[in-house]
N, C-alpha and C positions, 0 to 999 in steps of 0.2 A: 615795664609793661605788664599789664594785668589782663589775663584772659579768663573769662568766667564762662562756665557751662559750655565748654567746647563740644560740639556735636550733639547736644541734648536740646534740640529745639522742639521739644514736645513730640518727638517721634519715638514710638515704641519699636525697638528693633525686632521684637518677636511677633509683632502684629501681622507682618506679611506671612510668616510661617503659620500663624493661626488661621489666616484667611485661606491659605492653600489647603490646609487640612479640612476646613469647612466646605470648600468647593469640591474637594475629592469625595467627601461624604455625601454631598448632594447629587453627584453624578450617578445615573443608574448603572448598576453593575450587571447589565443584561447580556454581556458578552458570553458566548458559548463556543466551545470547541466544535469544530466540524471537520469531518474526514470525507473526502471524495476519492473514490477509486476510479482511475481512468479506464477507458475501454481496453487499452493495450494491456493493462494489468489484469483485467478480467480474462482476456484472451490467453495470457500467459498461465493463469491458474487453470483454465480449461485444458491447455496444452499439457500441463503437468499431469492432469488426470488421464489424458490420453496416453501419456508416456507410461504411467502406472499400469494401465490396461494392457498396453503392448508388452510390457515386461512380464506380466502374468501369463499372457499367451505364449511368450517365448519359453518361460519356465515349464509350462504344460507340455510344449512340444519337446523340450529337452528331456523331460521325464519319460515321454512316450518313446523317444529314440533310445534312451538308456535301457528301457524295459523291453524294447523290441516290438512294441505294439503300434508304432507309427506306420501308417500306410499312405502311399502317394496315389492320388487319382490323376492319371495322365490326361484324361479327357477334361477335367476341370482346369488343369494347367494350360492345355491347348486353347480352351475357350477364353481363359483370362488373357493369354497372349494375343489372340485375335481381337478381343475387345480393346486392348491397349493400343494396338497398331491401327485399328480402324478409326480411332478418334481423330 
């Protein structure tokens, strides 16, 4: 039995690869990276800033206590308590 030209029916095995490369080159490469920050993430960033401000205030009060310059205003404390409980 004689078999001639097995699998070579005029098909170029590399033609499909060449066509894929040509198609990829023709596609527009307009994809861009995009980052979106959610509202929750923005709120967390602002909360972090508030935490920093609070820590600075606490440090200032600690320094005043250590130096003996911290004074308490009883009227301001009483007014704050009244406002809190009247809400």
